C-alpha positions as CSV (number, residue, x, y, z in Angstrom):
1,M,-36.7,44.0,-4.8
2,L,-35.8,45.4,-8.8
3,G,-39.4,44.5,-10.3
4,S,-41.5,46.3,-7.9
5,R,-39.0,49.7,-9.2
6,F,-40.0,49.2,-12.4
7,P,-43.4,49.1,-13.9
8,R,-45.7,46.0,-15.0
9,R,-45.7,44.9,-18.6
10,A,-46.6,42.3,-20.6
11,S,-46.0,38.7,-19.3
12,L,-42.8,37.8,-18.3
13,R,-41.8,35.4,-21.1
14,S,-42.6,37.7,-23.7
15,R,-40.4,40.8,-22.0
16,L,-37.7,38.8,-21.9
17,R,-37.6,36.7,-25.6
18,G,-35.5,39.7,-26.9
19,P,-33.5,39.5,-23.9
20,L,-33.0,35.8,-23.6
21,R,-32.2,35.9,-27.7
22,L,-29.2,38.1,-27.0
23,L,-28.1,36.4,-23.8
24,R,-27.9,32.7,-25.7
25,R,-25.6,34.8,-28.3
26,S,-23.8,36.3,-25.2
27,L,-23.3,32.9,-24.3
28,G,-21.6,31.9,-27.6
29,L,-19.7,34.9,-27.3
30,L,-18.3,33.9,-24.2
31,E,-17.3,29.9,-25.2
32,R,-15.4,31.6,-27.9
33,L,-13.5,33.6,-24.7
34,S,-13.0,30.4,-23.4
35,R,-9.5,29.7,-24.9
36,E,-8.1,33.3,-23.3
37,L,-10.6,33.3,-19.7
38,P,-10.8,31.1,-16.7
39,K,-13.6,28.8,-16.5
40,S,-14.6,30.3,-13.1
41,V,-14.6,33.4,-14.8
42,L,-15.9,32.6,-17.6
43,D,-19.1,30.7,-15.3
44,A,-19.3,34.0,-12.9
45,I,-19.8,35.9,-15.7
46,K,-22.6,33.3,-17.6
47,I,-24.6,34.1,-14.2
48,F,-24.4,37.5,-13.6
49,L,-25.8,38.0,-17.2
50,E,-28.7,35.1,-16.7
51,N,-29.3,36.6,-13.5
52,L,-29.3,40.7,-15.1
53,V,-31.7,39.7,-18.3
54,R,-34.2,38.3,-15.2
55,E,-34.2,41.0,-13.1
56,V,-33.6,44.2,-15.3
57,G,-34.4,43.4,-18.9
58,E,-32.8,44.8,-21.9
59,A,-29.1,46.1,-21.4
60,E,-26.0,46.1,-23.5
61,V,-23.0,44.6,-21.5
62,Y,-19.1,45.2,-21.8
63,L,-15.8,43.1,-20.4
64,F,-13.3,45.5,-19.5
65,G,-9.9,45.7,-17.9
66,S,-7.5,43.2,-17.2
67,Y,-10.0,40.5,-18.5
68,A,-10.8,42.0,-21.3
69,R,-7.3,43.2,-22.5
70,G,-6.1,39.8,-21.3
71,D,-3.7,41.0,-18.6
72,W,-5.3,39.1,-15.4
73,I,-3.6,37.8,-12.3
74,E,-5.6,35.7,-10.0
75,N,-7.1,38.2,-7.8
76,S,-8.4,40.5,-10.8
77,D,-11.9,41.8,-10.5
78,I,-14.4,41.4,-12.8
79,D,-14.9,44.7,-14.4
80,L,-18.8,45.3,-16.5
81,I,-20.0,48.2,-17.9
82,V,-24.1,47.9,-17.4
83,I,-26.4,49.8,-19.4
84,S,-29.5,49.7,-19.7
85,S,-32.4,52.6,-19.8
86,R,-34.4,50.0,-17.0
87,F,-32.0,52.0,-15.0
88,R,-34.1,55.6,-16.0
89,G,-35.5,57.0,-12.0
90,M,-33.0,55.0,-10.4
91,R,-30.7,56.6,-8.2
92,M,-27.0,55.5,-9.0
93,H,-27.0,53.1,-5.3
94,E,-30.0,51.3,-5.9
95,R,-28.5,50.0,-9.1
96,M,-25.4,49.4,-7.7
97,S,-27.6,47.5,-5.2
98,V,-29.2,45.3,-7.7
99,L,-26.2,44.7,-9.2
100,R,-24.3,43.4,-6.3
101,R,-26.9,40.9,-5.5
102,I,-27.6,39.6,-9.2
103,A,-23.4,39.4,-8.6
104,P,-21.8,35.9,-7.8
105,D,-20.2,36.2,-5.1
106,T,-17.2,33.6,-6.5
107,H,-15.7,37.0,-7.8
108,A,-14.7,40.3,-7.3
109,F,-16.8,42.5,-9.8
110,E,-16.6,46.5,-10.3
111,I,-20.1,47.3,-12.3
112,F,-20.4,50.9,-13.4
113,A,-24.7,51.0,-14.3
114,Y,-25.6,54.1,-16.5
115,T,-28.7,54.8,-18.9
116,P,-28.3,55.4,-22.7
117,E,-28.2,58.9,-21.8
118,E,-25.7,59.1,-19.0
119,F,-23.2,56.6,-20.7
120,E,-23.4,59.5,-23.6
121,I,-21.7,61.5,-21.4
122,M,-20.1,59.5,-19.7
123,K,-18.5,58.0,-23.2
124,H,-16.1,61.6,-22.9
125,S,-14.5,60.6,-18.9
126,V,-11.0,58.9,-18.7
127,I,-12.5,55.8,-17.2
128,I,-14.8,54.9,-19.8
129,G,-12.2,56.5,-23.0
130,D,-9.7,53.4,-21.4
131,A,-12.4,50.7,-21.0
132,M,-13.3,51.2,-24.7
133,E,-9.9,50.1,-25.4
134,Y,-10.1,47.5,-24.8
135,W,-13.7,46.4,-24.0
136,I,-15.4,43.3,-24.9
137,K,-19.4,43.3,-26.3
138,I,-20.8,40.7,-24.4
139,L,-24.5,41.2,-23.9
């Protein structure tokens, strides 16, 4: 369980206050995107974001790839970049295990997980450079 990897801090309610405020804002953005994205994709993203806020807390999330560009096909995966300082000290397979567990199984997700410092370095990679051209910040 992810909670055991992170040190206990303030109560759950106070710890989630900021991330929940961001989540409400993000859900509003997703509603505006609802004219462009299939409802099932929006629902899957909402579930992922809600689970992410509960499990990880503070994070930035970007939608990229075909759904951000608007050229998806029926079986396209949902491409996300998740950036969180809470990933510090976690190996990549631990991060991915958590993120796979909280992603709904209704759609295929391709998720990249970075600390802020790792992301600064990865900005110069081809994958992230391409993602940055079309991405949409959703959290």
